[in-house]
C-alpha atoms as an extended CHARMM CRD file, in Angstrom:
* protein
*
       259  EXT
         1         1  UNK       CA            -14.5360000000       24.7700000000      -60.9420000000  PROA      1               0.0000000000
         2         2  UNK       CA            -16.5080000000       26.2960000000      -58.1160000000  PROA      2               0.0000000000
         3         3  UNK       CA            -16.4340000000       29.9670000000      -57.1790000000  PROA      3               0.0000000000
         4         4  UNK       CA            -13.7600000000       29.5730000000      -54.4680000000  PROA      4               0.0000000000
         5         5  UNK       CA            -11.3440000000       27.6600000000      -56.6990000000  PROA      5               0.0000000000
         6         6  UNK       CA            -11.9450000000       30.1610000000      -59.5250000000  PROA      6               0.0000000000
         7         7  UNK       CA            -10.9970000000       33.1020000000      -57.3120000000  PROA      7               0.0000000000
         8         8  UNK       CA             -7.9270000000       31.2320000000      -56.0400000000  PROA      8               0.0000000000
         9         9  UNK       CA             -6.8020000000       30.5100000000      -59.6120000000  PROA      9               0.0000000000
        10        10  UNK       CA             -7.1850000000       34.1530000000      -60.6170000000  PROA      10              0.0000000000
        11        11  UNK       CA             -5.1600000000       35.3300000000      -57.6230000000  PROA      11              0.0000000000
        12        12  UNK       CA             -2.3830000000       32.8120000000      -58.2020000000  PROA      12              0.0000000000
        13        13  UNK       CA             -2.2060000000       33.7460000000      -61.8940000000  PROA      13              0.0000000000
        14        14  UNK       CA             -1.8410000000       37.4100000000      -60.9600000000  PROA      14              0.0000000000
        15        15  UNK       CA              0.9340000000       36.6440000000      -58.4560000000  PROA      15              0.0000000000
        16        16  UNK       CA              2.7680000000       34.5270000000      -61.0100000000  PROA      16              0.0000000000
        17        17  UNK       CA              2.5570000000       37.2470000000      -63.6510000000  PROA      17              0.0000000000
        18        18  UNK       CA              3.9260000000       39.8230000000      -61.1760000000  PROA      18              0.0000000000
        19        19  UNK       CA              6.8450000000       37.5570000000      -60.1910000000  PROA      19              0.0000000000
        20        20  UNK       CA              7.7450000000       36.9390000000      -63.8550000000  PROA      20              0.0000000000
        21        21  UNK       CA              7.5390000000       40.6470000000      -64.6390000000  PROA      21              0.0000000000
        22        22  UNK       CA              9.4140000000       41.9960000000      -61.5910000000  PROA      22              0.0000000000
        23        23  UNK       CA             11.8350000000       39.2190000000      -60.6370000000  PROA      23              0.0000000000
        24        24  UNK       CA             12.1980000000       37.1080000000      -63.7140000000  PROA      24              0.0000000000
        25        25  UNK       CA             11.0750000000       34.0620000000      -61.7240000000  PROA      25              0.0000000000
        26        26  UNK       CA              9.2720000000       31.2440000000      -63.5060000000  PROA      26              0.0000000000
        27        27  UNK       CA              6.4150000000       29.8540000000      -61.3870000000  PROA      27              0.0000000000
        28        28  UNK       CA              4.8580000000       26.5000000000      -62.1920000000  PROA      28              0.0000000000
        29        29  UNK       CA              1.1600000000       26.5230000000      -61.4890000000  PROA      29              0.0000000000
        30        30  UNK       CA             -0.2130000000       23.2770000000      -59.9690000000  PROA      30              0.0000000000
        31        31  UNK       CA             -3.9480000000       22.9910000000      -59.6260000000  PROA      31              0.0000000000
        32        32  UNK       CA             -5.1980000000       22.1660000000      -56.1340000000  PROA      32              0.0000000000
        33        33  UNK       CA             -5.8950000000       18.4670000000      -55.6030000000  PROA      33              0.0000000000
        34        34  UNK       CA             -9.5040000000       17.3800000000      -55.6600000000  PROA      34              0.0000000000
        35        35  UNK       CA            -10.9690000000       14.4470000000      -53.8780000000  PROA      35              0.0000000000
        36        36  UNK       CA            -11.5430000000       11.5240000000      -56.2050000000  PROA      36              0.0000000000
        37        37  UNK       CA            -14.9400000000        9.9030000000      -56.2330000000  PROA      37              0.0000000000
        38        38  UNK       CA            -14.7260000000        6.1210000000      -56.5530000000  PROA      38              0.0000000000
        39        39  UNK       CA            -16.6480000000        4.7070000000      -59.4830000000  PROA      39              0.0000000000
        40        40  UNK       CA            -19.3510000000        2.1520000000      -58.8910000000  PROA      40              0.0000000000
        41        41  UNK       CA            -17.8940000000       -1.1920000000      -57.9710000000  PROA      41              0.0000000000
        42        42  UNK       CA            -14.3480000000        0.1660000000      -57.4910000000  PROA      42              0.0000000000
        43        43  UNK       CA            -12.5870000000       -0.9520000000      -54.2820000000  PROA      43              0.0000000000
        44        44  UNK       CA            -12.5650000000        1.6330000000      -51.5280000000  PROA      44              0.0000000000
        45        45  UNK       CA             -9.1740000000        1.9190000000      -49.7700000000  PROA      45              0.0000000000
        46        46  UNK       CA             -9.2280000000        0.8420000000      -46.1400000000  PROA      46              0.0000000000
        47        47  UNK       CA             -8.2680000000        3.4670000000      -43.5780000000  PROA      47              0.0000000000
        48        48  UNK       CA             -4.7430000000        3.2620000000      -42.2180000000  PROA      48              0.0000000000
        49        49  UNK       CA             -4.6080000000        1.0820000000      -39.1020000000  PROA      49              0.0000000000
        50        50  UNK       CA             -4.3950000000        2.8990000000      -35.7700000000  PROA      50              0.0000000000
        51        51  UNK       CA             -0.9710000000        2.8240000000      -34.1270000000  PROA      51              0.0000000000
        52        52  UNK       CA             -0.6610000000        0.0410000000      -31.5610000000  PROA      52              0.0000000000
        53        53  UNK       CA             -1.4950000000        0.9880000000      -27.9830000000  PROA      53              0.0000000000
        54        54  UNK       CA              0.8780000000        0.1810000000      -25.1330000000  PROA      54              0.0000000000
        55        55  UNK       CA             -0.7270000000       -1.2180000000      -22.0210000000  PROA      55              0.0000000000
        56        56  UNK       CA              0.0530000000        0.8820000000      -18.9320000000  PROA      56              0.0000000000
        57        57  UNK       CA              2.5760000000       -0.6130000000      -16.5620000000  PROA      57              0.0000000000
        58        58  UNK       CA              0.8580000000       -2.1560000000      -13.5630000000  PROA      58              0.0000000000
        59        59  UNK       CA              1.5230000000       -0.1830000000      -10.3970000000  PROA      59              0.0000000000
        60        60  UNK       CA              1.7970000000       -1.5690000000       -6.8640000000  PROA      60              0.0000000000
        61        61  UNK       CA             -1.2310000000       -3.2950000000       -5.4040000000  PROA      61              0.0000000000
        62        62  UNK       CA             -3.4250000000       -0.9280000000       -3.4040000000  PROA      62              0.0000000000
        63        63  UNK       CA             -4.4160000000       -2.0520000000        0.0700000000  PROA      63              0.0000000000
        64        64  UNK       CA             -7.4850000000       -0.9780000000        1.9840000000  PROA      64              0.0000000000
        65        65  UNK       CA            -10.3200000000       -2.2340000000        4.1500000000  PROA      65              0.0000000000
        66        66  UNK       CA            -12.1110000000       -5.3920000000        3.0820000000  PROA      66              0.0000000000
        67        67  UNK       CA            -14.6100000000       -7.6900000000        4.8060000000  PROA      67              0.0000000000
        68        68  UNK       CA            -12.8010000000      -10.8080000000        3.6090000000  PROA      68              0.0000000000
        69        69  UNK       CA            -14.3510000000      -14.0850000000        4.6950000000  PROA      69              0.0000000000
        70        70  UNK       CA            -12.6380000000      -15.5570000000        7.7300000000  PROA      70              0.0000000000
        71        71  UNK       CA            -10.4390000000      -12.5590000000        8.5550000000  PROA      71              0.0000000000
        72        72  UNK       CA            -11.3250000000       -8.9320000000        7.8250000000  PROA      72              0.0000000000
        73        73  UNK       CA             -8.6610000000       -6.5220000000        6.5400000000  PROA      73              0.0000000000
        74        74  UNK       CA             -8.3300000000       -3.1700000000        8.2430000000  PROA      74              0.0000000000
        75        75  UNK       CA             -6.0030000000       -0.2190000000        7.5960000000  PROA      75              0.0000000000
        76        76  UNK       CA             -6.0370000000        3.4420000000        8.5690000000  PROA      76              0.0000000000
        77        77  UNK       CA             -6.0910000000        4.5120000000        4.9050000000  PROA      77              0.0000000000
        78        78  UNK       CA             -5.6290000000        3.0370000000        1.4290000000  PROA      78              0.0000000000
        79        79  UNK       CA             -1.9790000000        2.8080000000        0.3300000000  PROA      79              0.0000000000
        80        80  UNK       CA              0.2850000000        0.9310000000       -2.1070000000  PROA      80              0.0000000000
        81        81  UNK       CA              1.6180000000       -2.3630000000       -0.8060000000  PROA      81              0.0000000000
        82        82  UNK       CA              5.2560000000       -2.0490000000        0.3410000000  PROA      82              0.0000000000
        83        83  UNK       CA              7.9140000000       -3.5730000000       -1.9210000000  PROA      83              0.0000000000
        84        84  UNK       CA              9.7250000000       -6.2190000000        0.1090000000  PROA      84              0.0000000000
        85        85  UNK       CA             12.8580000000       -5.8110000000       -1.9890000000  PROA      85              0.0000000000
        86        86  UNK       CA             13.0710000000       -2.0950000000       -1.1830000000  PROA      86              0.0000000000
        87        87  UNK       CA             11.7100000000       -2.2970000000        2.3720000000  PROA      87              0.0000000000
        88        88  UNK       CA             13.9620000000       -1.5250000000        5.3150000000  PROA      88              0.0000000000
        89        89  UNK       CA             13.2270000000       -1.7690000000        9.0270000000  PROA      89              0.0000000000
        90        90  UNK       CA             14.6470000000        1.3960000000       10.5640000000  PROA      90              0.0000000000
        91        91  UNK       CA             15.4020000000        1.2770000000       14.2830000000  PROA      91              0.0000000000
        92        92  UNK       CA             16.2550000000        4.6170000000       15.8540000000  PROA      92              0.0000000000
        93        93  UNK       CA             15.9760000000        6.6830000000       18.9990000000  PROA      93              0.0000000000
        94        94  UNK       CA             17.2790000000        5.5720000000       22.3630000000  PROA      94              0.0000000000
        95        95  UNK       CA             19.4090000000        2.5980000000       21.2820000000  PROA      95              0.0000000000
        96        96  UNK       CA             23.1560000000        1.9770000000       21.2130000000  PROA      96              0.0000000000
        97        97  UNK       CA             23.0740000000        0.3730000000       17.7520000000  PROA      97              0.0000000000
        98        98  UNK       CA             20.5440000000        2.0820000000       15.4820000000  PROA      98              0.0000000000
        99        99  UNK       CA             20.3430000000        0.8200000000       11.9300000000  PROA      99              0.0000000000
       100       100  UNK       CA             18.3520000000       -0.1830000000        8.8770000000  PROA      100             0.0000000000
       101       101  UNK       CA             17.7580000000       -3.8700000000        8.2120000000  PROA      101             0.0000000000
       102       102  UNK       CA             16.6280000000       -5.3170000000        4.8830000000  PROA      102             0.0000000000
       103       103  UNK       CA             14.0210000000       -8.0300000000        4.4920000000  PROA      103             0.0000000000
       104       104  UNK       CA             16.3600000000      -11.0490000000        4.1640000000  PROA      104             0.0000000000
       105       105  UNK       CA             18.2400000000       -9.9340000000        7.2740000000  PROA      105             0.0000000000
       106       106  UNK       CA             15.0780000000       -9.6580000000        9.3690000000  PROA      106             0.0000000000
       107       107  UNK       CA             13.7930000000      -13.0010000000        8.0540000000  PROA      107             0.0000000000
       108       108  UNK       CA             17.0300000000      -14.5490000000        9.2820000000  PROA      108             0.0000000000
       109       109  UNK       CA             16.5450000000      -13.5050000000       12.9150000000  PROA      109             0.0000000000
       110       110  UNK       CA             15.5970000000      -16.3040000000       15.3600000000  PROA      110             0.0000000000
       111       111  UNK       CA             11.8420000000      -16.7900000000       15.2980000000  PROA      111             0.0000000000
       112       112  UNK       CA              9.0690000000      -18.5690000000       17.1660000000  PROA      112             0.0000000000
       113       113  UNK       CA              5.5660000000      -19.5970000000       16.0960000000  PROA      113             0.0000000000
       114       114  UNK       CA              2.2180000000      -19.5630000000       17.8730000000  PROA      114             0.0000000000
       115       115  UNK       CA             -1.5020000000      -19.8090000000       17.1840000000  PROA      115             0.0000000000
       116       116  UNK       CA             -3.4470000000      -16.8960000000       18.6130000000  PROA      116             0.0000000000
       117       117  UNK       CA             -6.6050000000      -14.9060000000       18.0030000000  PROA      117             0.0000000000
       118       118  UNK       CA             -6.6750000000      -11.2490000000       16.9890000000  PROA      118             0.0000000000
       119       119  UNK       CA             -9.5990000000       -9.3790000000       18.5530000000  PROA      119             0.0000000000
       120       120  UNK       CA            -10.8910000000       -6.1530000000       16.9630000000  PROA      120             0.0000000000
       121       121  UNK       CA            -12.7980000000       -3.3290000000       18.6840000000  PROA      121             0.0000000000
       122       122  UNK       CA            -15.4180000000       -3.7930000000       15.9360000000  PROA      122             0.0000000000
       123       123  UNK       CA            -16.4150000000       -6.9150000000       17.9320000000  PROA      123             0.0000000000
       124       124  UNK       CA            -15.0640000000       -9.5900000000       15.5610000000  PROA      124             0.0000000000
       125       125  UNK       CA            -12.0160000000      -11.8270000000       15.9130000000  PROA      125             0.0000000000
       126       126  UNK       CA            -10.0240000000      -14.3160000000       13.8410000000  PROA      126             0.0000000000
       127       127  UNK       CA             -7.3630000000      -16.8930000000       14.6000000000  PROA      127             0.0000000000
       128       128  UNK       CA             -4.1690000000      -17.6370000000       12.6690000000  PROA      128             0.0000000000
       129       129  UNK       CA             -0.7350000000      -19.1600000000       13.0650000000  PROA      129             0.0000000000
       130       130  UNK       CA              1.8350000000      -16.3920000000       13.4210000000  PROA      130             0.0000000000
       131       131  UNK       CA              5.6260000000      -16.5880000000       13.2370000000  PROA      131             0.0000000000
       132       132  UNK       CA              8.2400000000      -13.9610000000       13.9570000000  PROA      132             0.0000000000
       133       133  UNK       CA             10.8100000000      -12.6490000000       16.4210000000  PROA      133             0.0000000000
       134       134  UNK       CA             10.3910000000      -11.5070000000       19.9930000000  PROA      134             0.0000000000
       135       135  UNK       CA             11.2670000000       -8.1820000000       21.5580000000  PROA      135             0.0000000000
       136       136  UNK       CA             14.2540000000       -9.7590000000       23.3090000000  PROA      136             0.0000000000
       137       137  UNK       CA             15.6900000000      -10.8200000000       19.9350000000  PROA      137             0.0000000000
       138       138  UNK       CA             15.3800000000       -7.2550000000       18.6510000000  PROA      138             0.0000000000
       139       139  UNK       CA             16.8110000000       -5.8000000000       21.8790000000  PROA      139             0.0000000000
       140       140  UNK       CA             19.9010000000       -8.0150000000       21.6500000000  PROA      140             0.0000000000
       141       141  UNK       CA             20.6460000000       -6.5030000000       18.2280000000  PROA      141             0.0000000000
       142       142  UNK       CA             19.9110000000       -2.7970000000       18.7540000000  PROA      142             0.0000000000
       143       143  UNK       CA             20.6640000000       -2.5680000000       22.5120000000  PROA      143             0.0000000000
       144       144  UNK       CA             18.0620000000       -0.1350000000       23.9270000000  PROA      144             0.0000000000
       145       145  UNK       CA             19.3100000000        2.3690000000       26.4940000000  PROA      145             0.0000000000
       146       146  UNK       CA             18.2650000000        1.6670000000       30.0910000000  PROA      146             0.0000000000
       147       147  UNK       CA             16.1800000000        4.8600000000       30.0890000000  PROA      147             0.0000000000
       148       148  UNK       CA             14.0570000000        3.7970000000       27.0870000000  PROA      148             0.0000000000
       149       149  UNK       CA             10.5390000000        2.8330000000       28.1700000000  PROA      149             0.0000000000
       150       150  UNK       CA              8.3980000000        2.7970000000       24.9910000000  PROA      150             0.0000000000
       151       151  UNK       CA              8.5550000000        2.0650000000       21.2750000000  PROA      151             0.0000000000
       152       152  UNK       CA              6.7140000000        4.0400000000       18.6160000000  PROA      152             0.0000000000
       153       153  UNK       CA              5.7050000000        2.1030000000       15.4780000000  PROA      153             0.0000000000
       154       154  UNK       CA              5.3460000000        3.9740000000       12.1750000000  PROA      154             0.0000000000
       155       155  UNK       CA              3.6120000000        2.2730000000        9.2700000000  PROA      155             0.0000000000
       156       156  UNK       CA              3.3090000000        2.4790000000        5.4860000000  PROA      156             0.0000000000
       157       157  UNK       CA             -0.3320000000        3.6650000000        5.6940000000  PROA      157             0.0000000000
       158       158  UNK       CA              0.7920000000        6.5830000000        7.9420000000  PROA      158             0.0000000000
       159       159  UNK       CA             -0.6210000000        4.8640000000       11.0210000000  PROA      159             0.0000000000
       160       160  UNK       CA              1.3240000000        4.9580000000       14.2650000000  PROA      160             0.0000000000
       161       161  UNK       CA              1.1400000000        3.2050000000       17.6140000000  PROA      161             0.0000000000
       162       162  UNK       CA              3.0240000000        3.4350000000       20.9230000000  PROA      162             0.0000000000
       163       163  UNK       CA              3.6340000000        0.3770000000       23.1250000000  PROA      163             0.0000000000
       164       164  UNK       CA              5.6180000000        0.1340000000       26.3390000000  PROA      164             0.0000000000
       165       165  UNK       CA              8.6950000000       -2.0750000000       26.4040000000  PROA      165             0.0000000000
       166       166  UNK       CA              7.1890000000       -3.9200000000       29.3550000000  PROA      166             0.0000000000
       167       167  UNK       CA              4.1690000000       -4.8210000000       27.1900000000  PROA      167             0.0000000000
       168       168  UNK       CA              6.3900000000       -5.8280000000       24.2710000000  PROA      168             0.0000000000
       169       169  UNK       CA              8.2710000000       -8.2490000000       26.5100000000  PROA      169             0.0000000000
       170       170  UNK       CA              5.0540000000       -9.9800000000       27.5990000000  PROA      170             0.0000000000
       171       171  UNK       CA              4.6530000000      -13.6510000000       26.5990000000  PROA      171             0.0000000000
       172       172  UNK       CA              3.1410000000      -14.2850000000       23.1420000000  PROA      172             0.0000000000
       173       173  UNK       CA              3.8140000000      -10.7910000000       21.8040000000  PROA      173             0.0000000000
       174       174  UNK       CA              5.4200000000      -11.1830000000       18.3720000000  PROA      174             0.0000000000
       175       175  UNK       CA              6.9470000000       -9.1000000000       15.6000000000  PROA      175             0.0000000000
       176       176  UNK       CA              5.2850000000      -11.1180000000       12.8320000000  PROA      176             0.0000000000
       177       177  UNK       CA              6.8590000000      -12.0540000000        9.4750000000  PROA      177             0.0000000000
       178       178  UNK       CA              4.7820000000      -15.1240000000        8.5670000000  PROA      178             0.0000000000
       179       179  UNK       CA              1.1040000000      -16.0880000000        8.7300000000  PROA      179             0.0000000000
       180       180  UNK       CA             -0.2250000000      -19.6520000000        8.4000000000  PROA      180             0.0000000000
       181       181  UNK       CA              3.2210000000      -20.9420000000        7.3580000000  PROA      181             0.0000000000
       182       182  UNK       CA              3.5710000000      -18.4330000000        4.4930000000  PROA      182             0.0000000000
       183       183  UNK       CA              5.2610000000      -15.0500000000        4.2660000000  PROA      183             0.0000000000
       184       184  UNK       CA              2.9470000000      -12.4670000000        5.7780000000  PROA      184             0.0000000000
       185       185  UNK       CA              0.4890000000      -11.4080000000        3.0140000000  PROA      185             0.0000000000
       186       186  UNK       CA              0.3300000000       -7.7690000000        1.9710000000  PROA      186             0.0000000000
       187       187  UNK       CA             -3.2990000000       -7.5880000000        3.0870000000  PROA      187             0.0000000000
       188       188  UNK       CA             -2.4060000000       -8.5470000000        6.6610000000  PROA      188             0.0000000000
       189       189  UNK       CA              0.5860000000       -6.2990000000        7.2520000000  PROA      189             0.0000000000
       190       190  UNK       CA              3.6050000000       -7.3610000000        5.1920000000  PROA      190             0.0000000000
       191       191  UNK       CA              6.5080000000       -7.1240000000        5.5340000000  PROA      191             0.0000000000
       192       192  UNK       CA              6.2130000000       -6.7610000000        9.3470000000  PROA      192             0.0000000000
       193       193  UNK       CA              3.3260000000       -6.4610000000       11.7730000000  PROA      193             0.0000000000
       194       194  UNK       CA              2.6560000000       -6.8450000000       15.4980000000  PROA      194             0.0000000000
       195       195  UNK       CA              0.4970000000       -9.3560000000       17.3580000000  PROA      195             0.0000000000
       196       196  UNK       CA             -0.3970000000       -8.5960000000       20.9900000000  PROA      196             0.0000000000
       197       197  UNK       CA             -3.0370000000      -11.2520000000       21.7520000000  PROA      197             0.0000000000
       198       198  UNK       CA             -4.2330000000       -9.6860000000       25.0370000000  PROA      198             0.0000000000
       199       199  UNK       CA             -4.8970000000       -6.3270000000       23.3470000000  PROA      199             0.0000000000
       200       200  UNK       CA             -7.2850000000       -5.1070000000       20.6610000000  PROA      200             0.0000000000
       201       201  UNK       CA             -6.0930000000       -5.1900000000       17.0850000000  PROA      201             0.0000000000
       202       202  UNK       CA             -5.4440000000       -1.4520000000       16.8680000000  PROA      202             0.0000000000
       203       203  UNK       CA             -2.3680000000       -1.9450000000       19.0940000000  PROA      203             0.0000000000
       204       204  UNK       CA             -0.9470000000       -4.3720000000       16.5170000000  PROA      204             0.0000000000
       205       205  UNK       CA              0.6640000000       -2.0290000000       13.9910000000  PROA      205             0.0000000000
       206       206  UNK       CA              0.8670000000       -3.3640000000       10.4010000000  PROA      206             0.0000000000
       207       207  UNK       CA              3.2060000000       -2.6690000000        7.4640000000  PROA      207             0.0000000000
       208       208  UNK       CA              5.7430000000       -1.3600000000        9.9920000000  PROA      208             0.0000000000
       209       209  UNK       CA              8.8190000000        0.4140000000        8.6450000000  PROA      209             0.0000000000
       210       210  UNK       CA             10.2170000000        2.3840000000       11.6300000000  PROA      210             0.0000000000
       211       211  UNK       CA             10.7010000000        1.6480000000       15.3310000000  PROA      211             0.0000000000
       212       212  UNK       CA             11.6190000000        4.5850000000       17.5590000000  PROA      212             0.0000000000
       213       213  UNK       CA             12.7470000000        3.8740000000       21.1210000000  PROA      213             0.0000000000
       214       214  UNK       CA             11.7570000000        6.6570000000       23.4960000000  PROA      214             0.0000000000
       215       215  UNK       CA             11.2680000000        7.4780000000       27.1620000000  PROA      215             0.0000000000
       216       216  UNK       CA              7.8400000000        9.0150000000       26.5330000000  PROA      216             0.0000000000
       217       217  UNK       CA              4.4140000000        7.4080000000       26.7170000000  PROA      217             0.0000000000
       218       218  UNK       CA              1.6510000000        8.5600000000       24.4270000000  PROA      218             0.0000000000
       219       219  UNK       CA             -1.4370000000        7.5580000000       22.4810000000  PROA      219             0.0000000000
       220       220  UNK       CA             -1.4020000000        5.7430000000       19.1920000000  PROA      220             0.0000000000
       221       221  UNK       CA             -3.4930000000        6.9860000000       16.2740000000  PROA      221             0.0000000000
       222       222  UNK       CA             -6.8940000000        5.5730000000       17.3240000000  PROA      222             0.0000000000
       223       223  UNK       CA             -6.3660000000        6.4760000000       20.9640000000  PROA      223             0.0000000000
       224       224  UNK       CA             -5.5580000000       10.0070000000       19.7920000000  PROA      224             0.0000000000
       225       225  UNK       CA             -8.5850000000       10.5140000000       17.5210000000  PROA      225             0.0000000000
       226       226  UNK       CA            -11.1800000000        8.2320000000       19.1090000000  PROA      226             0.0000000000
       227       227  UNK       CA            -12.5400000000        6.9240000000       22.3990000000  PROA      227             0.0000000000
       228       228  UNK       CA            -10.0730000000        4.0590000000       22.6960000000  PROA      228             0.0000000000
       229       229  UNK       CA             -7.8280000000        3.2990000000       25.6540000000  PROA      229             0.0000000000
       230       230  UNK       CA             -4.0910000000        3.7990000000       25.3340000000  PROA      230             0.0000000000
       231       231  UNK       CA             -3.4700000000        0.3460000000       26.8140000000  PROA      231             0.0000000000
       232       232  UNK       CA             -5.8210000000       -1.3860000000       24.3430000000  PROA      232             0.0000000000
       233       233  UNK       CA             -6.5410000000       -4.2160000000       26.8130000000  PROA      233             0.0000000000
       234       234  UNK       CA             -9.3630000000       -6.5340000000       25.6860000000  PROA      234             0.0000000000
       235       235  UNK       CA            -12.3440000000       -6.0040000000       27.9870000000  PROA      235             0.0000000000
       236       236  UNK       CA            -15.1010000000       -8.4400000000       29.0180000000  PROA      236             0.0000000000
       237       237  UNK       CA            -18.0210000000       -8.5070000000       26.6060000000  PROA      237             0.0000000000
       238       238  UNK       CA            -19.0280000000      -10.2820000000       23.4100000000  PROA      238             0.0000000000
       239       239  UNK       CA            -17.0930000000      -11.5200000000       20.4010000000  PROA      239             0.0000000000
       240       240  UNK       CA            -18.0100000000      -12.7030000000       16.8940000000  PROA      240             0.0000000000
       241       241  UNK       CA            -15.2900000000      -15.1480000000       15.6880000000  PROA      241             0.0000000000
       242       242  UNK       CA            -15.2620000000      -14.9100000000       11.8850000000  PROA      242             0.0000000000
       243       243  UNK       CA            -13.3500000000      -18.1530000000       11.4280000000  PROA      243             0.0000000000
       244       244  UNK       CA            -15.9670000000      -20.1340000000       13.3760000000  PROA      244             0.0000000000
       245       245  UNK       CA            -18.9750000000      -19.1240000000       11.3430000000  PROA      245             0.0000000000
       246       246  UNK       CA            -20.0250000000      -16.0800000000       13.3280000000  PROA      246             0.0000000000
       247       247  UNK       CA            -22.3990000000      -15.9980000000       16.2580000000  PROA      247             0.0000000000
       248       248  UNK       CA            -21.8130000000      -14.0320000000       19.4230000000  PROA      248             0.0000000000
       249       249  UNK       CA            -19.7740000000      -15.5540000000       22.2310000000  PROA      249             0.0000000000
       250       250  UNK       CA            -19.0790000000      -14.1000000000       25.6790000000  PROA      250             0.0000000000
       251       251  UNK       CA            -15.4630000000      -13.2790000000       26.5900000000  PROA      251             0.0000000000
       252       252  UNK       CA            -14.0030000000      -12.5560000000       30.0130000000  PROA      252             0.0000000000
       253       253  UNK       CA            -11.3050000000      -10.0870000000       28.9070000000  PROA      253             0.0000000000
       254       254  UNK       CA             -7.6460000000      -10.4960000000       28.0520000000  PROA      254             0.0000000000
       255       255  UNK       CA             -6.3950000000      -12.9510000000       25.4290000000  PROA      255             0.0000000000
       256       256  UNK       CA             -9.1720000000      -15.1110000000       23.9900000000  PROA      256             0.0000000000
       257       257  UNK       CA             -8.1600000000      -18.7470000000       24.4990000000  PROA      257             0.0000000000
       258       258  UNK       CA            -11.5330000000      -20.5310000000       24.8640000000  PROA      258             0.0000000000
       259       259  UNK       CA            -11.8820000000      -21.1060000000       21.1000000000  PROA      259             0.0000000000
């Protein structure tokens, strides 16, 4: 017995004697346990197994900028991919029939398909087959007021853009739901994005969730914070088509149709 255990035993004995003398209580004294030392060759117990770990539940896919071969991915900020099952297209503002439309409903609207090239202000472009509904299809459902002149697009990455109704009614402008014969991928703007082939890509809002009809013009996000025109019209200059192996090509402005 070492010094500490000896002192403890003396103290406990004194307490027990006092309890017996004063209270008539019988106290059983149990010596403190000591660690056993295994003898040579004796098996050593294995430690208890750790409790099983539970893998964390996977969250929504995060979307952000990526220089993906053939077609770069660009967003205002990183954000979780929208859930198509929970997504609603809200149409509000200066319309007779505002409402919220779920994904199956919007997929069921009459659609058209086209092949067109998206041109970015970063000087690259890429072509794809796009499919979706036109402005006139949307207008027949929500019935814009005669005094409405513009539509504001609000997006899941907190981006916004403003486009005139006149521009939305232009040929080959689409509210896109499919890309290359598949549902629009998350990376390229699912569930709903815009394609305006005669304008730079920043006018084509992606991951759209709200359309607000208004009688006011105004800049979109990049026109508000940077030196970009509100109209977003493609200007004459040079282009680097990613889907054609790169290399600079001259363009005359407007929609790129030469390649």
